[in-house]
C-alpha positions in Angstrom: 0.0 -0.1 0.0 2.9 2.3 1.0 4.6 1.6 -2.5 1.4 2.5 -4.4 0.9 5.6 -2.5 4.4 6.7 -3.3 4.0 5.9 -6.9 0.8 8.0 -7.1 2.6 10.9 -5.4 5.5 10.6 -7.9 3.1 10.7 -10.8 1.2 13.7 -9.3 4.4 15.6 -8.7 5.8 14.9 -12.2 2.6 16.0 -13.8 2.4 19.2 -12.0 6.2 20.0 -12.8 5.9 19.3 -16.3 2.5 21.3 -16.4 4.5 24.2 -15.0 7.1 23.7 -17.7 4.7 23.9 -20.5 3.5 27.4 -19.5 5.4 30.7 -20.2 7.4 32.1 -17.4 5.6 34.2 -14.8 2.2 33.6 -16.4 -1.0 33.0 -14.2 -1.1 29.5 -15.5 2.4 28.7 -14.5 2.1 30.4 -11.0 -1.1 28.2 -10.5 0.9 25.0 -11.4 3.8 25.9 -9.2 1.7 26.6 -6.3 0.0 23.4 -6.7 3.3 21.7 -7.0 4.9 23.3 -3.9 1.7 22.6 -1.8 1.7 18.9 -2.9 5.4 18.6 -2.1 5.0 20.1 1.4 1.9 18.2 2.2 3.4 14.8 1.1 5.6 14.9 4.2 8.5 13.4 2.0 11.0 16.5 2.3 14.1 15.2 4.1 15.6 16.8 7.2 19.4 17.0 6.5 21.8 16.7 9.4 19.1 15.7 11.7 20.4 15.8 15.4 22.8 18.6 14.7 22.1 22.2 15.5 19.7 21.5 18.3 18.4 24.8 19.4 18.2 26.4 15.8 17.6 23.3 13.7 13.9 24.2 12.9 14.9 28.0 12.1 17.5 26.6 9.7 15.2 24.1 8.3 12.2 26.6 7.8 14.8 29.1 6.1 16.0 26.4 3.8 12.6 25.2 2.8 11.2 28.8 2.2 14.3 29.3 -0.2 13.7 26.0 -1.8 10.3 27.0 -2.9 11.0 30.5 -3.7 13.7 28.9 -6.0 11.3 26.7 -7.6 9.1 30.0 -8.6 12.1 32.0 -9.7 13.7 32.3 -13.3 12.0 29.3 -14.9 14.0 27.1 -12.6 11.4 24.5 -12.8 12.8 23.7 -16.3 15.8 22.4 -14.6 14.0 19.4 -13.5 14.6 16.6 -16.0 11.9 13.8 -15.6 14.4 11.4 -17.5 16.9 11.6 -14.5 14.4 10.9 -11.6 11.4 11.9 -9.6 10.5 15.3 -8.4 11.0 14.7 -4.7 14.3 13.2 -5.3 15.4 16.2 -7.2 14.0 18.9 -4.4 15.4 16.8 -1.7 19.0 16.8 -3.5 18.5 20.8 -3.6 17.4 21.0 -0.1 20.4 18.9 1.2 23.2 20.1 -1.0 22.2 23.7 -1.5 19.5 25.2 0.6 20.2 23.7 3.9 23.9 24.6 3.9 23.3 28.1 2.6 20.7 28.6 5.6 23.1 27.6 8.3 25.2 30.8 8.4 22.0 33.1 7.8 20.5 31.6 10.9 23.4 31.4 13.1 24.7 34.7 12.1 28.3 36.0 12.0 28.3 36.8 15.7 29.1 33.1 16.4 27.2 33.3 19.6 26.3 29.6 19.2 29.1 27.0 19.1 28.5 24.4 16.5 30.5 21.7 14.8 30.7 22.7 11.1 33.2 19.9 10.2 30.3 18.3 7.9 30.5 21.4 5.6 33.9 20.7 4.5 33.2 18.3 1.8 30.5 20.5 0.2 31.8 22.2 -2.9 32.1 26.2 -2.5 29.7 26.5 -5.5 26.9 25.5 -3.0 27.6 28.6 -1.2 26.4 30.9 -4.0 24.2 33.7 -2.9 20.5 32.2 -2.3 17.2 33.9 -3.0 17.6 35.8 0.2 18.7 38.8 -1.8 15.5 38.7 -4.1 13.3 38.0 -0.9 15.0 41.2 1.0 14.5 43.2 -2.1 10.7 42.3 -1.9 10.5 43.1 1.9 12.4 46.4 1.5 10.2 47.5 -1.3 7.1 46.7 0.8 4.6 48.0 -1.9 1.6 47.2 0.5 3.4 48.4 3.6 2.7 45.2 5.3 6.2 44.1 6.5 7.1 47.5 8.2 3.7 47.4 10.1 4.2 44.0 11.4 6.1 44.5 14.7 6.7 43.0 18.0 4.2 44.4 20.6 5.5 47.5 22.2 8.4 47.7 19.8 7.4 49.4 16.6 11.1 49.6 15.8 11.3 45.9 15.8 9.3 45.3 12.8 9.5 42.2 10.3 11.1 44.5 7.7 13.8 45.8 10.1 14.5 42.4 11.5 14.7 40.8 8.1 17.3 43.4 6.7 19.5 43.0 9.8 19.5 39.2 9.4 20.2 39.3 5.7 23.1 41.7 6.2 24.7 39.2 8.6 23.8 40.9 12.0 23.5 38.2 14.7 20.5 37.6 16.9 22.7 38.5 19.8 23.5 41.8 18.5 19.7 42.5 17.3 18.7 41.5 21.0 21.2 44.0 22.5 20.1 46.8 20.0 16.6 46.7 21.0 16.7 45.1 24.4 14.3 42.3 23.4 15.1 38.8 24.1 16.5 36.4 21.3 13.7 33.9 21.9 11.1 36.7 21.4 12.9 37.9 18.2 13.3 34.4 16.9 9.7 33.5 17.5 8.4 36.7 15.8 10.6 36.4 12.8 9.4 32.7 12.1 5.8 33.6 12.7 6.3 36.5 10.0 8.0 34.1 7.5 5.1 31.7 7.6 2.4 34.4 7.6 4.0 36.1 4.5 5.2 33.2 2.6 2.4 33.3 -0.1 2.8 37.0 -0.4 6.5 36.8 -0.9 6.0 34.0 -3.3 3.5 36.2 -5.3 5.9 39.0 -5.5 8.7 36.7 -6.7 6.7 34.9 -9.2 5.3 38.0 -10.9 8.7 40.0 -10.7 
């Protein structure tokens, strides 16, 4: 029964990926196909969790960042056309991207340059330097900075209007550590973390919409 379900999932994902490839880039039809594909991938529960057991306190933050950037990647620059059905299944392809590219890229973004968390990074030594190319974070931060609907700057921590989602995102993407952001505003790291992650989840669809039409 499990094998039958997996085969059905593979067929479904391949059909959605091929449908997205058939439509011109950034058209409404392609956006719909990509949204359905991303939802199906997420709901399948088949996305892997790389380096499980490491980065204990911040693993979920790293994972969330990696998955967000993976999904944005699928929306951008006709990257869906890089999927080759002759070489394997969709879930195998996206899991390779998540493990080899987007999770490693997310690690320094979440930990920050302040190195306030002592981590073993030896497992990164064998990953080619090409995997550390700038991710979609630059494109994402452009969307957050432009904030055409003024939604990112209005979403702030209660009692701290200066600590809004836009301001936090800009600091994180410029490499400022959570420790330094906490010291700047006098807000606990846990509170900053939680607020930031809630905002990422809340604005995922809006950011996807901006990226897909840009």
